[in-house]
SEVO-287458 format. One line per field, with one value per atom (N, C-alpha, C): x, y, z; atom name; residue number from 1. Coordinates in nm, 2 decimals. Atoms other than C-alpha are relative to their C-alpha. Layout:
# SEVO-287458
u	[X_...]
v	[Y_...]
w	[Z_...]
at	[CA_...]
i	[NUM_...]
# end
This chain:
# SEVO-287458
u	[0.08_-0.01_0.08_-0.05_0.10_0.02_0.01_0.16_-0.07_0.06_-0.05_-0.02_-0.10_-0.04_0.01_0.00_-0.12_-0.03_0.01_-0.11_-0.02_0.04_-0.31_0.04_-0.07_-0.14_-0.07_0.12_-0.34_0.08_-0.06_-0.15_-0.11_0.08_-0.40_0.05_-0.07_-0.33_-0.13_0.12_-0.66_-0.11_0.11_-0.90_-0.10_0.05_-1.00_-0.15_0.11_-1.32_-0.06_0.06_-1.37_0.08_-0.06_-1.13_-0.09_0.08_-1.43_-0.06_0.06_-1.60_0.10_-0.10_-1.28_0.01_-0.01_-1.23_-0.12_0.11_-1.55_-0.03_0.01_-1.57_0.11_-0.12_-1.20_-0.06_0.06_-1.41_-0.10_0.05_-1.61_0.04_-0.05_-1.35_-0.02_0.04_-1.42_0.16_-0.12_-1.03_0.03_0.02_-0.98_0.12_-0.19_-0.57_0.07_-0.06_-0.49_0.00_0.01_-0.42_0.03_0.00_-0.44_0.11_-0.09_-0.15_-0.06_0.01_-0.30_0.11_-0.07_-0.07_-0.06_0.03_-0.17_0.09_-0.12_0.03_-0.07_0.03_-0.07_0.11_-0.11_0.18_-0.07_0.03_-0.07_-0.08_0.09_-0.26_-0.13_0.12_-0.62_-0.07_0.09_-0.71_-0.05_0.05_-0.94_-0.07_0.13_-1.21_0.08_0.00_-1.20_-0.08_0.11_-1.39_-0.05_0.06_-1.65_-0.03_0.08_-1.67_0.14_-0.12_-1.29_0.06_-0.05_-1.13_0.12_-0.17_-0.85_0.08_-0.14_-0.61_0.03_-0.09_-0.60_0.05_-0.01_-0.60_0.12_-0.13_-0.26_-0.02_-0.01_-0.26_0.14_-0.15_0.09_-0.02_0.00_0.12_0.15_-0.12_0.40_0.03_0.01_0.46_0.07_-0.04_0.63_-0.05_0.13_0.40_0.07_-0.05_0.47_-0.10_0.04_0.26_0.13_-0.11_0.61_0.04_-0.07_0.72_-0.10_0.09_0.41_-0.02_0.01_0.39_0.12_-0.08_0.73_-0.02_0.01_0.64_-0.08_0.08_0.37_0.07_-0.09_0.58_0.10_-0.08_0.80_-0.05_0.07_0.53_-0.08_0.12_0.33_0.07_-0.03_0.39_-0.05_0.02_0.25_0.11_-0.05_0.42_-0.04_0.07_0.22_-0.06_0.02_0.16_-0.11_0.10_-0.15_-0.05_0.00_-0.18_-0.19_0.13_-0.51_0.03_0.00_-0.60_-0.12_0.16_-0.81_-0.09_0.10_-1.06_-0.06_0.07_-1.13_-0.03_0.10_-1.41_0.02_-0.02_-1.28_-0.15_0.12_-1.58_0.06_-0.05_-1.57_0.09_-0.10_-1.35_0.14_-0.09_-1.11_0.15_-0.08_-0.87_0.07_0.00_-0.91_0.07_-0.10_-0.84_0.11_-0.19_-0.51_0.08_-0.08_-0.39_-0.03_0.02_-0.53_0.08_-0.03_-0.40_0.19_-0.12_-0.06_0.08_-0.09_-0.03_-0.05_-0.01_-0.20_0.11_-0.12_0.07_0.16_-0.13_0.32_0.12_-0.05_0.39_0.05_-0.05_0.56_-0.08_0.06_0.33_-0.18_0.16_-0.05_-0.06_0.07_-0.29_-0.17_0.11_-0.64_-0.06_0.06_-0.89_-0.06_0.02_-1.00_-0.12_0.08_-1.33_-0.05_0.03_-1.39_-0.16_0.14_-1.74_-0.04_0.06_-1.84_-0.13_0.15_-2.23_-0.06_0.10_-2.52_0.08_0.01_-2.47_0.17_-0.13_-2.09_0.05_0.01_-1.93_0.08_-0.06_-1.85_0.16_-0.14_-1.52_0.13_-0.06_-1.43_-0.01_0.01_-1.36_0.07_-0.05_-1.17_0.18_-0.12_-0.82_0.01_0.01_-0.88_-0.04_0.08_-1.05_0.17_-0.13_-0.70_0.10_-0.07_-0.56_0.01_0.06_-0.76_0.01_-0.02_-0.59_-0.16_0.11_-0.92_0.08_-0.11_-0.81_-0.08_0.08_-1.05_0.02_-0.05_-0.93_-0.12_0.15_-1.31_0.01_-0.03_-1.20_0.08_-0.14_-0.93_0.11_-0.13_-0.64_0.10_-0.13_-0.32_0.08_-0.13_-0.04_0.12_-0.09_0.19_-0.01_0.07_0.14_0.07_0.00_0.21_0.03_-0.06_0.33_-0.12_0.07_0.01_-0.10_0.06_-0.08_0.12_-0.09_0.01_-0.06_0.05_-0.06_0.01_-0.01_-0.21_0.02_-0.05_-0.05_-0.13_0.12_-0.43_-0.03_0.03_-0.50_0.11_-0.11_-0.17_0.04_-0.09_-0.03_0.16_-0.14_0.36_0.07_-0.10_0.55_0.06_-0.11_0.74_0.13_-0.11_0.99_-0.02_0.01_1.12_-0.03]
v	[-0.10_-0.02_0.15_-0.10_0.34_0.08_-0.11_0.63_0.08_-0.11_0.89_0.12_-0.13_1.22_0.08_-0.13_1.41_-0.09_-0.01_1.33_0.07_-0.09_1.49_0.01_0.04_1.54_0.09_-0.03_1.61_-0.01_0.03_1.67_0.04_0.00_1.60_0.03_0.00_1.71_0.03_0.01_1.67_0.08_-0.03_1.70_-0.11_0.09_1.36_-0.03_0.02_1.39_0.08_-0.09_1.62_-0.09_0.07_1.41_-0.06_0.10_1.19_0.10_-0.09_1.47_0.06_-0.05_1.62_-0.14_0.13_1.24_-0.03_0.01_1.21_0.11_-0.15_1.58_-0.06_0.08_1.39_-0.09_0.15_1.06_0.09_-0.02_1.26_0.12_-0.09_1.52_-0.03_0.00_1.58_-0.02_0.06_1.49_-0.14_0.13_1.12_-0.07_0.06_1.06_0.08_-0.05_1.07_-0.08_0.07_0.95_0.10_-0.10_1.06_-0.10_0.03_1.06_0.10_-0.09_1.16_-0.03_-0.01_1.23_0.04_0.02_1.12_0.06_-0.09_1.43_-0.04_-0.01_1.32_-0.11_0.11_1.16_-0.16_0.13_0.88_0.00_0.00_0.76_0.04_-0.01_0.92_-0.06_-0.06_0.90_-0.22_0.09_0.55_0.00_0.01_0.66_0.00_-0.03_0.62_0.05_-0.05_0.76_-0.11_0.08_0.49_0.05_-0.05_0.67_-0.02_-0.04_0.72_-0.19_0.12_0.36_0.00_0.03_0.23_0.01_0.03_0.15_0.17_-0.16_0.54_0.10_-0.07_0.62_-0.05_0.08_0.58_0.11_-0.08_0.70_-0.02_-0.04_0.78_0.02_-0.07_0.81_0.06_-0.07_1.06_0.08_-0.03_1.12_0.14_-0.16_1.45_0.10_-0.11_1.71_0.11_-0.13_1.99_0.00_0.02_2.08_0.00_0.02_2.13_-0.18_0.11_1.80_-0.07_0.09_1.64_0.02_-0.06_1.81_-0.11_0.05_1.69_-0.15_0.16_1.30_0.01_0.07_1.33_0.02_0.01_1.44_-0.07_0.13_1.16_-0.13_0.13_0.93_0.03_-0.04_1.11_-0.10_0.04_0.92_0.09_-0.07_1.14_0.11_-0.09_1.39_0.14_-0.11_1.68_-0.02_0.02_1.74_0.12_-0.12_1.93_-0.04_0.01_2.03_0.04_-0.01_2.02_0.01_0.01_2.14_-0.15_0.09_1.83_0.07_-0.05_2.08_0.06_-0.06_2.20_-0.09_0.05_2.11_0.01_0.00_2.09_0.02_-0.02_2.18_-0.13_0.14_1.87_0.09_-0.01_2.06_0.07_-0.05_2.18_-0.07_0.04_1.95_0.01_0.00_1.98_0.13_-0.13_2.35_0.02_-0.02_2.35_-0.02_0.03_2.15_0.05_-0.13_2.37_0.12_-0.12_2.66_-0.02_0.06_2.44_0.02_0.06_2.41_0.11_-0.10_2.71_0.09_-0.12_2.94_-0.08_0.03_2.70_-0.04_-0.03_2.75_-0.12_0.13_2.51_-0.03_-0.04_2.64_0.06_-0.07_2.75_0.00_-0.01_2.82_0.03_-0.05_2.89_0.05_-0.07_3.08_-0.11_0.03_2.98_0.00_-0.08_3.05_-0.04_0.04_3.04_-0.05_0.05_2.96_0.06_-0.11_3.23_0.00_-0.02_3.25_0.08_-0.01_3.42_0.14_-0.16_3.72_0.02_0.03_3.77_0.13_-0.11_4.05_0.09_-0.08_4.36_-0.01_0.01_4.33_-0.08_0.10_4.05_0.03_-0.10_4.25_-0.11_0.06_4.12_-0.05_-0.06_4.24_-0.15_0.06_3.98_-0.14_0.16_3.66_0.01_0.02_3.72_-0.07_0.05_3.65_-0.21_0.13_3.30_-0.08_0.12_3.19_0.01_-0.05_3.35_0.06_-0.07_3.40_0.00_0.02_3.49_0.08_-0.06_3.58_0.02_-0.01_3.56_-0.02_0.03_3.38_0.01_-0.07_3.58_-0.11_0.06_3.40_0.15_-0.10_3.59_-0.05_0.03_3.50_-0.03_0.06_3.56_0.12_-0.09_3.72_0.13_-0.10_4.05_0.04_0.02_4.16_0.05_0.03_4.18_-0.16_0.14_3.84_-0.13_0.12_3.49_-0.15_0.12_3.12_-0.06_0.05_2.94_-0.12_0.16_2.59_-0.10_0.09_2.44_0.00_0.03_2.47_0.05_-0.02_2.47_-0.11_0.14_2.22_0.05_0.00_2.18_-0.06_0.12_1.97_-0.06_0.08_1.76_-0.06_-0.01_1.72_0.13_-0.09_1.96_0.01]
w	[-0.02_0.00_-0.01_-0.03_-0.09_0.08_-0.08_0.15_-0.02_-0.01_0.22_-0.07_0.07_0.02_0.12_-0.11_0.36_0.14_-0.10_0.71_0.09_-0.08_0.97_0.13_-0.11_1.28_0.14_-0.08_1.60_0.18_-0.10_1.92_0.09_-0.08_2.23_0.16_-0.15_2.61_0.10_-0.11_2.88_-0.08_0.08_2.56_-0.03_0.02_2.52_-0.07_0.01_2.52_-0.15_0.15_2.21_-0.12_0.09_2.00_-0.09_0.08_1.86_-0.09_0.12_1.73_-0.14_0.09_1.55_-0.12_0.07_1.42_-0.09_0.10_1.28_-0.12_0.09_1.12_-0.15_0.05_0.98_-0.13_0.06_0.83_-0.11_0.10_0.61_-0.10_0.06_0.46_-0.17_0.14_0.09_-0.05_0.04_0.06_0.02_-0.05_0.10_0.03_-0.06_0.11_0.06_-0.16_0.45_0.09_-0.13_0.76_0.13_-0.06_1.06_0.15_-0.09_1.37_0.15_-0.13_1.73_0.10_-0.11_1.99_0.14_-0.17_2.35_0.11_-0.03_2.52_0.16_-0.15_2.87_0.08_-0.08_3.16_-0.03_0.00_3.17_-0.16_0.12_2.86_0.05_-0.04_2.85_-0.14_0.08_2.49_-0.03_0.07_2.45_-0.09_0.12_2.24_-0.13_0.11_1.90_-0.13_0.08_1.61_-0.05_0.10_1.51_-0.12_0.12_1.16_-0.09_0.08_1.06_0.04_0.02_0.95_0.09_-0.12_1.25_-0.10_0.05_0.97_-0.06_0.00_0.91_0.10_-0.11_1.24_0.12_-0.10_1.45_0.12_-0.15_1.84_0.07_-0.07_1.98_0.11_-0.13_2.34_0.05_-0.05_2.45_0.16_-0.17_2.86_-0.01_-0.03_2.79_-0.03_0.06_2.78_-0.07_0.07_2.57_-0.21_0.14_2.25_-0.16_0.05_2.08_-0.03_-0.02_2.18_-0.12_0.08_2.04_-0.11_0.18_1.72_-0.03_0.03_1.68_-0.01_-0.01_1.79_-0.11_0.14_1.50_-0.10_0.06_1.27_-0.06_0.05_1.25_0.01_0.03_1.27_-0.12_0.11_0.97_-0.18_0.14_0.65_-0.14_0.10_0.42_-0.07_0.06_0.18_0.05_-0.09_0.37_0.15_-0.11_0.69_0.07_-0.02_0.82_0.16_-0.14_1.18_0.06_-0.01_1.38_0.15_-0.13_1.71_0.10_-0.07_1.93_0.05_0.00_1.99_-0.15_0.08_1.64_-0.09_0.08_1.43_-0.15_0.13_1.06_-0.11_0.13_0.78_-0.09_0.08_0.54_-0.12_0.14_0.23_0.10_-0.09_0.52_-0.06_0.03_0.43_-0.17_0.15_0.03_-0.02_0.03_0.09_0.04_-0.02_0.24_-0.11_0.09_-0.01_-0.11_0.12_-0.30_0.04_0.02_-0.15_0.02_0.03_-0.13_-0.15_0.13_-0.48_-0.12_0.11_-0.63_0.03_0.00_-0.47_0.03_-0.04_-0.46_0.11_-0.12_-0.13_0.08_-0.08_0.14_0.13_-0.09_0.40_-0.01_-0.04_0.45_0.11_-0.11_0.70_-0.02_0.01_0.76_0.10_-0.08_0.93_0.12_-0.10_1.29_0.05_-0.03_1.42_0.15_-0.19_1.82_0.01_-0.02_1.80_0.08_-0.11_2.04_-0.07_-0.01_1.99_0.10_-0.07_2.13_0.09_-0.05_2.38_0.01_-0.03_2.37_0.07_-0.10_2.65_-0.15_0.05_2.50_-0.01_0.01_2.59_-0.11_0.08_2.39_-0.12_0.13_2.09_-0.13_0.11_1.75_0.04_-0.09_1.97_0.10_-0.08_2.21_-0.06_0.05_2.01_-0.06_0.06_1.84_0.09_-0.12_2.17_0.02_0.01_2.17_-0.11_0.12_1.83_-0.07_0.09_1.63_-0.11_0.14_1.27_-0.12_0.13_1.02_-0.10_0.12_0.68_-0.12_0.08_0.54_-0.09_0.19_0.23_-0.10_0.10_0.10_0.00_0.04_-0.05_0.00_0.04_0.08_-0.03_0.09_-0.14_0.11_-0.08_0.15_0.12_-0.10_0.51_0.05_-0.01_0.63_0.17_-0.19_1.01_0.09_-0.09_1.14_-0.01_0.04_1.00_0.04_-0.02_1.09_-0.04_0.02_1.05_0.11_-0.08_1.33_0.00_0.02_1.40_0.01_-0.05_1.50_-0.14_0.12_1.11_-0.10_0.12_0.85_-0.04_0.09_0.62_-0.03_0.02_0.55_-0.08_0.09_0.26_0.08_-0.06_0.47_-0.10_0.07_0.20_-0.11_0.12_-0.08_-0.11]
at	[N_CA_C_N_CA_C_N_CA_C_N_CA_C_N_CA_C_N_CA_C_N_CA_C_N_CA_C_N_CA_C_N_CA_C_N_CA_C_N_CA_C_N_CA_C_N_CA_C_N_CA_C_N_CA_C_N_CA_C_N_CA_C_N_CA_C_N_CA_C_N_CA_C_N_CA_C_N_CA_C_N_CA_C_N_CA_C_N_CA_C_N_CA_C_N_CA_C_N_CA_C_N_CA_C_N_CA_C_N_CA_C_N_CA_C_N_CA_C_N_CA_C_N_CA_C_N_CA_C_N_CA_C_N_CA_C_N_CA_C_N_CA_C_N_CA_C_N_CA_C_N_CA_C_N_CA_C_N_CA_C_N_CA_C_N_CA_C_N_CA_C_N_CA_C_N_CA_C_N_CA_C_N_CA_C_N_CA_C_N_CA_C_N_CA_C_N_CA_C_N_CA_C_N_CA_C_N_CA_C_N_CA_C_N_CA_C_N_CA_C_N_CA_C_N_CA_C_N_CA_C_N_CA_C_N_CA_C_N_CA_C_N_CA_C_N_CA_C_N_CA_C_N_CA_C_N_CA_C_N_CA_C_N_CA_C_N_CA_C_N_CA_C_N_CA_C_N_CA_C_N_CA_C_N_CA_C_N_CA_C_N_CA_C_N_CA_C_N_CA_C_N_CA_C_N_CA_C_N_CA_C_N_CA_C_N_CA_C_N_CA_C_N_CA_C_N_CA_C_N_CA_C_N_CA_C_N_CA_C_N_CA_C_N_CA_C_N_CA_C_N_CA_C_N_CA_C_N_CA_C_N_CA_C_N_CA_C_N_CA_C_N_CA_C_N_CA_C_N_CA_C_N_CA_C_N_CA_C_N_CA_C_N_CA_C_N_CA_C_N_CA_C_N_CA_C_N_CA_C_N_CA_C_N_CA_C_N_CA_C_N_CA_C_N_CA_C_N_CA_C_N_CA_C_N_CA_C_N_CA_C_N_CA_C_N_CA_C_N_CA_C_N_CA_C_N_CA_C_N_CA_C_N_CA_C_N_CA_C_N_CA_C_N_CA_C_N_CA_C_N_CA_C_N_CA_C_N_CA_C_N_CA_C_N_CA_C_N_CA_C_N_CA_C_N_CA_C_N_CA_C_N_CA_C_N_CA_C_N_CA_C_N_CA_C_N_CA_C_N_CA_C_N_CA_C_N_CA_C_N_CA_C_N_CA_C_N_CA_C_N_CA_C_N_CA_C_N_CA_C_N_CA_C_N_CA_C_N_CA_C_N_CA_C_N_CA_C_N_CA_C_N_CA_C_N_CA_C]
i	[1_1_1_2_2_2_3_3_3_4_4_4_5_5_5_6_6_6_7_7_7_8_8_8_9_9_9_10_10_10_11_11_11_12_12_12_13_13_13_14_14_14_15_15_15_16_16_16_17_17_17_18_18_18_19_19_19_20_20_20_21_21_21_22_22_22_23_23_23_24_24_24_25_25_25_26_26_26_27_27_27_28_28_28_29_29_29_30_30_30_31_31_31_32_32_32_33_33_33_34_34_34_35_35_35_36_36_36_37_37_37_38_38_38_39_39_39_40_40_40_41_41_41_42_42_42_43_43_43_44_44_44_45_45_45_46_46_46_47_47_47_48_48_48_49_49_49_50_50_50_51_51_51_52_52_52_53_53_53_54_54_54_55_55_55_56_56_56_57_57_57_58_58_58_59_59_59_60_60_60_61_61_61_62_62_62_63_63_63_64_64_64_65_65_65_66_66_66_67_67_67_68_68_68_69_69_69_70_70_70_71_71_71_72_72_72_73_73_73_74_74_74_75_75_75_76_76_76_77_77_77_78_78_78_79_79_79_80_80_80_81_81_81_82_82_82_83_83_83_84_84_84_85_85_85_86_86_86_87_87_87_88_88_88_89_89_89_90_90_90_91_91_91_92_92_92_93_93_93_94_94_94_95_95_95_96_96_96_97_97_97_98_98_98_99_99_99_100_100_100_101_101_101_102_102_102_103_103_103_104_104_104_105_105_105_106_106_106_107_107_107_108_108_108_109_109_109_110_110_110_111_111_111_112_112_112_113_113_113_114_114_114_115_115_115_116_116_116_117_117_117_118_118_118_119_119_119_120_120_120_121_121_121_122_122_122_123_123_123_124_124_124_125_125_125_126_126_126_127_127_127_128_128_128_129_129_129_130_130_130_131_131_131_132_132_132_133_133_133_134_134_134_135_135_135_136_136_136_137_137_137_138_138_138_139_139_139_140_140_140_141_141_141_142_142_142_143_143_143_144_144_144_145_145_145_146_146_146_147_147_147_148_148_148_149_149_149_150_150_150_151_151_151_152_152_152_153_153_153_154_154_154_155_155_155_156_156_156_157_157_157_158_158_158_159_159_159_160_160_160_161_161_161_162_162_162_163_163_163_164_164_164_165_165_165_166_166_166_167_167_167_168_168_168]
# end
């Protein structure tokens, strides 16, 4: 069997209960050529629940007891089989076209790294003090569907929604 085009990498620390929703959303992606590596980044393993929808042959869970996002992401990259690594947070439920759009962005611009918007999902009565700048501190990143060829000083790519080529 050939390697998948893309590996979706998820570092999970203390949010195992959110993971099923994320995995189920990955199972309905319009892009189908990918595998998933979840790093259980807790001192003791916490991830026991697997997606009922995502095929277990496409999903691997790696336990890494050394806690830290960078450590967990590096472990995930080391286990990636795809030529592209797509990073997703363990509480970020992707839209069905999420992965296809990241991959299209890589191809469209000949980029090595691309990222997308992140919506905090805050709805209802939002306090007045929770304005755009505060939401950005919480990693909300809204580009309103704009394709930005290269980012400027006030723009950034969020590690919870990005893809990078693993080979040059």
